[in-house]
DRENROMAR-907850 format. One record per residue (C-alpha): x, y, z; residue number from 1. Coordinates in steps of 0.2 Angstrom, whole numbers, plus 5000, padded with zeros to 4 digits. Each point is the difference from the previous one (the first is absolute). Layout:
residues N
(rec (X; Y; Z); NUM)
...
END
This chain:
residues 376
(rec (4807; 5031; 5055); 1)
(rec (5011; 5001; 4983); 2)
(rec (4999; 4983; 4989); 3)
(rec (5019; 5004; 4996); 4)
(rec (5007; 4994; 5017); 5)
(rec (5019; 5005; 5003); 6)
(rec (5009; 4987; 5012); 7)
(rec (5015; 5004; 5011); 8)
(rec (5010; 4987; 4992); 9)
(rec (4999; 4988; 4985); 10)
(rec (5013; 4989; 4992); 11)
(rec (5005; 5002; 4982); 12)
(rec (5001; 4982; 4992); 13)
(rec (5003; 5001; 4982); 14)
(rec (4994; 4986; 4987); 15)
(rec (5018; 4992; 4998); 16)
(rec (5000; 4997; 5018); 17)
(rec (4984; 4992; 4999); 18)
(rec (5007; 4989; 4987); 19)
(rec (5014; 4995; 5010); 20)
(rec (4989; 4994; 5013); 21)
(rec (4989; 4991; 4990); 22)
(rec (5016; 4990; 4993); 23)
(rec (5005; 4997; 5018); 24)
(rec (4983; 4992; 5003); 25)
(rec (5000; 4990; 4983); 26)
(rec (5020; 4993; 5006); 27)
(rec (4992; 4991; 5014); 28)
(rec (5013; 5007; 5011); 29)
(rec (4993; 5013; 5013); 30)
(rec (5010; 4999; 5015); 31)
(rec (5019; 5007; 5000); 32)
(rec (5009; 4996; 4986); 33)
(rec (5007; 5008; 4984); 34)
(rec (4990; 5017; 5002); 35)
(rec (5004; 5003; 5017); 36)
(rec (5019; 4998; 4996); 37)
(rec (4998; 5012; 4985); 38)
(rec (4991; 5012; 5011); 39)
(rec (5012; 4998; 5014); 40)
(rec (5015; 5003; 4988); 41)
(rec (4992; 5016; 4991); 42)
(rec (4997; 5007; 5018); 43)
(rec (5018; 4996; 5004); 44)
(rec (5006; 5008; 4985); 45)
(rec (4989; 5016; 5004); 46)
(rec (5008; 5001; 5017); 47)
(rec (5017; 4999; 4994); 48)
(rec (5004; 4982; 5002); 49)
(rec (4995; 4995; 5018); 50)
(rec (4992; 4983; 5004); 51)
(rec (4980; 5002; 5000); 52)
(rec (4988; 4987; 5006); 53)
(rec (4983; 5002; 4994); 54)
(rec (4986; 4995; 5013); 55)
(rec (4981; 5000; 5003); 56)
(rec (5000; 5017; 5009); 57)
(rec (5010; 5014; 5007); 58)
(rec (4994; 4995; 5018); 59)
(rec (5008; 4982; 4998); 60)
(rec (5015; 5009; 4994); 61)
(rec (5003; 5011; 5014); 62)
(rec (4997; 4985; 5014); 63)
(rec (5013; 4990; 4990); 64)
(rec (5011; 5014; 4999); 65)
(rec (4999; 5002; 5019); 66)
(rec (5005; 4982; 5003); 67)
(rec (5014; 5001; 4988); 68)
(rec (5007; 5014; 5009); 69)
(rec (4998; 4988; 5016); 70)
(rec (4986; 5011; 5008); 71)
(rec (4990; 4991; 5014); 72)
(rec (4994; 5000; 5017); 73)
(rec (5008; 5014; 5011); 74)
(rec (5004; 5009; 4986); 75)
(rec (4995; 5019; 4996); 76)
(rec (4997; 5007; 4983); 77)
(rec (4997; 5019; 4997); 78)
(rec (4987; 5003; 4987); 79)
(rec (4989; 5015; 4996); 80)
(rec (4983; 5004; 5009); 81)
(rec (4993; 5003; 4983); 82)
(rec (4997; 4986; 4987); 83)
(rec (4989; 4986; 4995); 84)
(rec (4999; 4988; 5016); 85)
(rec (5009; 4986; 4991); 86)
(rec (5017; 5011; 5003); 87)
(rec (4998; 4996; 5019); 88)
(rec (4990; 4984; 4999); 89)
(rec (5015; 4990; 4993); 90)
(rec (5011; 5007; 5015); 91)
(rec (4988; 4993; 5013); 92)
(rec (4999; 4982; 4989); 93)
(rec (5018; 4997; 5002); 94)
(rec (4998; 5004; 5019); 95)
(rec (5010; 5016; 5000); 96)
(rec (4993; 5017; 5007); 97)
(rec (4995; 5014; 4987); 98)
(rec (5008; 5016; 5007); 99)
(rec (4990; 5014; 4992); 100)
(rec (5007; 5018; 4996); 101)
(rec (4990; 5015; 4991); 102)
(rec (5002; 5004; 4982); 103)
(rec (5001; 5017; 4992); 104)
(rec (4984; 5008; 4997); 105)
(rec (5002; 5003; 4981); 106)
(rec (5012; 4986; 4994); 107)
(rec (4991; 4988; 5012); 108)
(rec (5017; 4991; 5002); 109)
(rec (5009; 4994; 5016); 110)
(rec (5009; 5015; 5009); 111)
(rec (5018; 4994; 5001); 112)
(rec (5004; 5010; 5016); 113)
(rec (4986; 4992; 5009); 114)
(rec (5007; 4984; 4994); 115)
(rec (5017; 5004; 5007); 116)
(rec (4991; 5004; 5017); 117)
(rec (4990; 4984; 5001); 118)
(rec (5015; 4988; 4998); 119)
(rec (5002; 4989; 5016); 120)
(rec (5011; 4985; 5003); 121)
(rec (4987; 4989; 4993); 122)
(rec (4998; 5008; 4983); 123)
(rec (5005; 4990; 4986); 124)
(rec (4993; 5007; 4985); 125)
(rec (4992; 5016; 4993); 126)
(rec (4985; 4996; 4988); 127)
(rec (4996; 5017; 4991); 128)
(rec (4987; 5003; 4986); 129)
(rec (5002; 5009; 4984); 130)
(rec (4983; 5009; 5002); 131)
(rec (4990; 5002; 4984); 132)
(rec (5016; 4996; 4990); 133)
(rec (5009; 5015; 5006); 134)
(rec (5019; 4993; 5006); 135)
(rec (5005; 5002; 5018); 136)
(rec (5018; 5007; 5001); 137)
(rec (5008; 4984; 4998); 138)
(rec (5018; 5008; 5003); 139)
(rec (4996; 5005; 5017); 140)
(rec (4989; 4985; 5004); 141)
(rec (5015; 4988; 4997); 142)
(rec (5013; 5011; 5007); 143)
(rec (4988; 4999; 5017); 144)
(rec (4998; 4981; 4997); 145)
(rec (5019; 4997; 4997); 146)
(rec (5004; 5011; 5017); 147)
(rec (4989; 4988; 5011); 148)
(rec (5003; 4985; 4991); 149)
(rec (4982; 4997; 4994); 150)
(rec (4992; 4990; 4986); 151)
(rec (4988; 5011; 4988); 152)
(rec (4985; 4991; 4993); 153)
(rec (4993; 5015; 4988); 154)
(rec (4980; 4999; 4997); 155)
(rec (5001; 5005; 4982); 156)
(rec (4982; 4994; 4997); 157)
(rec (4996; 5017; 4992); 158)
(rec (5017; 5004; 4992); 159)
(rec (5003; 4989; 4985); 160)
(rec (5008; 5011; 4987); 161)
(rec (5004; 5014; 5014); 162)
(rec (5018; 5007; 4998); 163)
(rec (5012; 5007; 5014); 164)
(rec (5013; 5011; 4992); 165)
(rec (4996; 4991; 4983); 166)
(rec (5002; 4982; 5007); 167)
(rec (4984; 4989; 5000); 168)
(rec (4994; 4997; 5018); 169)
(rec (5005; 4981; 5003); 170)
(rec (5017; 5002; 4990); 171)
(rec (5009; 5004; 5016); 172)
(rec (4998; 4997; 5017); 173)
(rec (4997; 4984; 5012); 174)
(rec (4983; 4991; 4997); 175)
(rec (4987; 5009; 4990); 176)
(rec (4981; 4994; 4997); 177)
(rec (4989; 5004; 4986); 178)
(rec (4981; 4998; 4998); 179)
(rec (4991; 4995; 4983); 180)
(rec (4982; 5002; 5007); 181)
(rec (4988; 5007; 4988); 182)
(rec (5001; 5018; 5005); 183)
(rec (5018; 5000; 4999); 184)
(rec (5012; 5008; 4987); 185)
(rec (5003; 4982; 4994); 186)
(rec (4988; 4986; 5002); 187)
(rec (5001; 4981; 4999); 188)
(rec (4982; 5000; 5006); 189)
(rec (5005; 4996; 5017); 190)
(rec (5020; 4998; 5004); 191)
(rec (5016; 5007; 5006); 192)
(rec (5018; 4997; 5001); 193)
(rec (5015; 5002; 5010); 194)
(rec (5016; 5007; 4994); 195)
(rec (5016; 4994; 5010); 196)
(rec (5020; 5000; 4998); 197)
(rec (5006; 4990; 5014); 198)
(rec (5002; 4982; 4993); 199)
(rec (4994; 4992; 5018); 200)
(rec (4984; 5012; 4999); 201)
(rec (4997; 4995; 4981); 202)
(rec (5002; 4980; 5005); 203)
(rec (4987; 5002; 5015); 204)
(rec (4987; 5010; 4989); 205)
(rec (5001; 4987; 4987); 206)
(rec (4996; 4986; 5012); 207)
(rec (4988; 5010; 5011); 208)
(rec (4988; 5003; 4987); 209)
(rec (5000; 4982; 4996); 210)
(rec (4998; 4991; 5017); 211)
(rec (5018; 5000; 5005); 212)
(rec (5002; 4986; 4987); 213)
(rec (5017; 4995; 4993); 214)
(rec (5000; 4987; 4985); 215)
(rec (5015; 4990; 4995); 216)
(rec (5004; 4995; 4981); 217)
(rec (4993; 4983; 5003); 218)
(rec (4984; 5007; 5006); 219)
(rec (5002; 4998; 5018); 220)
(rec (4991; 5012; 5011); 221)
(rec (5004; 5008; 5016); 222)
(rec (4993; 5013; 5010); 223)
(rec (5013; 5013; 5008); 224)
(rec (4987; 5011; 5011); 225)
(rec (4982; 5002; 4999); 226)
(rec (4998; 5011; 4986); 227)
(rec (4984; 5008; 4993); 228)
(rec (4990; 4998; 4983); 229)
(rec (5003; 5016; 4991); 230)
(rec (5007; 4998; 4982); 231)
(rec (4993; 5009; 4985); 232)
(rec (4991; 4991; 4988); 233)
(rec (5004; 5001; 4982); 234)
(rec (4983; 5007; 4997); 235)
(rec (5004; 5015; 5010); 236)
(rec (5017; 5002; 4993); 237)
(rec (4994; 5001; 4982); 238)
(rec (4990; 5015; 5005); 239)
(rec (5015; 5007; 5008); 240)
(rec (5012; 4997; 4984); 241)
(rec (4988; 5011; 4991); 242)
(rec (4998; 5014; 5014); 243)
(rec (5019; 5001; 5002); 244)
(rec (5003; 5005; 4982); 245)
(rec (4987; 5014; 5002); 246)
(rec (5005; 5006; 5018); 247)
(rec (5010; 5015; 4995); 248)
(rec (4986; 5005; 4988); 249)
(rec (4988; 4998; 5015); 250)
(rec (5009; 5009; 5012); 251)
(rec (5004; 5015; 4988); 252)
(rec (4982; 5001; 4998); 253)
(rec (4997; 5000; 5018); 254)
(rec (5012; 5014; 5002); 255)
(rec (4991; 5010; 4987); 256)
(rec (4983; 4998; 5010); 257)
(rec (5007; 5004; 5016); 258)
(rec (5008; 5017; 4991); 259)
(rec (4983; 5003; 4994); 260)
(rec (4991; 5000; 5016); 261)
(rec (5014; 5011; 5008); 262)
(rec (4998; 5012; 4986); 263)
(rec (4982; 5002; 5001); 264)
(rec (5001; 5001; 5019); 265)
(rec (5015; 5013; 4999); 266)
(rec (4988; 5013; 5007); 267)
(rec (4985; 4999; 5012); 268)
(rec (5003; 4981; 5004); 269)
(rec (4987; 4994; 5013); 270)
(rec (5011; 4986; 5005); 271)
(rec (5017; 4998; 5006); 272)
(rec (5010; 4991; 4986); 273)
(rec (5013; 4987; 5002); 274)
(rec (5018; 5003; 4998); 275)
(rec (5004; 5003; 4982); 276)
(rec (5017; 4990; 4999); 277)
(rec (5010; 4999; 4984); 278)
(rec (5001; 4989; 4985); 279)
(rec (5003; 4986; 5010); 280)
(rec (4984; 4999; 5008); 281)
(rec (4989; 4987; 4992); 282)
(rec (4984; 5007; 5007); 283)
(rec (4991; 4985; 5005); 284)
(rec (4986; 5009; 5008); 285)
(rec (4995; 5018; 5001); 286)
(rec (4995; 5002; 5017); 287)
(rec (4996; 5019; 5008); 288)
(rec (4994; 5005; 5016); 289)
(rec (4982; 5006; 5002); 290)
(rec (4997; 5016; 5010); 291)
(rec (4992; 4991; 5014); 292)
(rec (5002; 5012; 5015); 293)
(rec (4989; 5003; 5016); 294)
(rec (4991; 5014; 4992); 295)
(rec (4995; 4991; 4984); 296)
(rec (4984; 4990; 4999); 297)
(rec (5005; 4989; 4986); 298)
(rec (5005; 4982; 5004); 299)
(rec (5011; 4989; 4990); 300)
(rec (4986; 4989; 4997); 301)
(rec (4989; 5016; 4994); 302)
(rec (5015; 5003; 4988); 303)
(rec (5000; 4981; 4993); 304)
(rec (4982; 5001; 4998); 305)
(rec (5000; 5016; 4990); 306)
(rec (5013; 4993; 4989); 307)
(rec (4991; 4984; 4998); 308)
(rec (4984; 5010; 4995); 309)
(rec (5012; 5008; 4987); 310)
(rec (5004; 4982; 4993); 311)
(rec (5019; 5002; 5007); 312)
(rec (5007; 4986; 5011); 313)
(rec (5010; 5006; 5014); 314)
(rec (5010; 4988; 5011); 315)
(rec (5008; 5003; 5018); 316)
(rec (5020; 4996; 5003); 317)
(rec (5002; 4997; 5014); 318)
(rec (4994; 5000; 5019); 319)
(rec (5015; 5003; 5011); 320)
(rec (5006; 4981; 5006); 321)
(rec (5002; 5003; 5018); 322)
(rec (4981; 5005; 5001); 323)
(rec (4994; 4984; 4994); 324)
(rec (4994; 4987; 5013); 325)
(rec (5013; 4988; 4999); 326)
(rec (5014; 5013; 5003); 327)
(rec (4990; 5009; 5013); 328)
(rec (5000; 4984; 5010); 329)
(rec (5019; 5001; 4999); 330)
(rec (5000; 5016; 5010); 331)
(rec (5002; 5012; 4986); 332)
(rec (4986; 5016; 5002); 333)
(rec (4993; 5014; 4990); 334)
(rec (5010; 5016; 5003); 335)
(rec (5018; 4990; 4997); 336)
(rec (5002; 5005; 4981); 337)
(rec (4991; 5016; 4996); 338)
(rec (5005; 5000; 4982); 339)
(rec (4996; 4983; 4997); 340)
(rec (4982; 5002; 5009); 341)
(rec (4997; 5015; 4991); 342)
(rec (5003; 4992; 4983); 343)
(rec (4989; 4986; 5005); 344)
(rec (4984; 5011; 5004); 345)
(rec (5003; 5011; 4985); 346)
(rec (5006; 4990; 4986); 347)
(rec (4991; 4997; 4984); 348)
(rec (5007; 4991; 4983); 349)
(rec (4995; 5009; 4986); 350)
(rec (5000; 4990; 4982); 351)
(rec (5016; 4998; 4992); 352)
(rec (5005; 4985; 4988); 353)
(rec (5008; 5001; 4983); 354)
(rec (4983; 4998; 4988); 355)
(rec (4994; 5017; 5008); 356)
(rec (4998; 5014; 4988); 357)
(rec (5005; 5019; 5004); 358)
(rec (4982; 5003; 5000); 359)
(rec (4996; 4988; 5014); 360)
(rec (5013; 5009; 5011); 361)
(rec (4989; 5015; 4996); 362)
(rec (4984; 4992; 5005); 363)
(rec (5008; 4994; 5016); 364)
(rec (5006; 5017; 5005); 365)
(rec (4983; 5008; 4995); 366)
(rec (4991; 4988; 5010); 367)
(rec (5011; 5002; 5015); 368)
(rec (4998; 5018; 5000); 369)
(rec (4981; 4998; 4999); 370)
(rec (4999; 4988; 5014); 371)
(rec (5011; 5011; 5011); 372)
(rec (4990; 5016; 4995); 373)
(rec (5014; 5008; 4991); 374)
(rec (4996; 5011; 4985); 375)
(rec (5012; 4993; 4986); 376)
END
């Protein structure tokens, strides 16, 4: 096994950010404070001035956003069958029912024609995903939502810095949720944020992230509803401040690395490559499909093991949600969403992070070709 192991993702934290974190630790103010406010202000500026509230995770953000939109028991929320399980879990957690639809095989984004066909009198919202940072067609999405008077909660966990027709994802729309997990394009260690425009939504989010508390000028405290505990710490925000200043640099490098994958596999590619997109794609992940057909003896486990032996880590993003136990219990079955299921069976996530060298991409391509038995 190679000693020089290449992970599929790795955060890039500079010394200035480490020093800022140390300053916060020395300050004695570790919970939500001035760093959170500075980070939220920076995100708001980056996203064109919309209100931003920083949180402990994108999952908390999605759940709070659903509640802010008034989604609850008896309601239906349309969402893609291909995403991380959190996208659907939050719908169940607020008491609503996730209604799955299929995705495009190459973009992995929700099929809007399928969304339109799935709308019923109980549908209250659409919860799409900008998969891997490739923006969904926002114009068509919001036209459809407006026609049916539906709320939209965008799962933009992969899409910080992505752009739709030149506008950052989150700079337009209804409720938009970002993730700052360590493998994301911008990290705070763990964390997330909601972007909102409706003043009532902003007020709800502000209270919901800290127990539903309202404070008076004289120190009085009231609880207006049973909120949660999801406020970001100053430690996390201090990391985010440094990351935000480099976000465009990070994403530009990700695009260069993705371009190199496409260039090296422009001929004789053994994989089904993801949709290429344009300069608005932030390339959170590079997740092609393996050639796993009935006539091949190679399994995904074999492929992952082969890559591991060559010192290259590979991820799997993701199984189709409706095939998971919690959702099969609700009546969803294999065979209902063929694209999502094929992606779930065949997908692998290859290394892609800003500190990678071009030679690392060359190494990955050579390893993939070797493991799959292709002569480069």
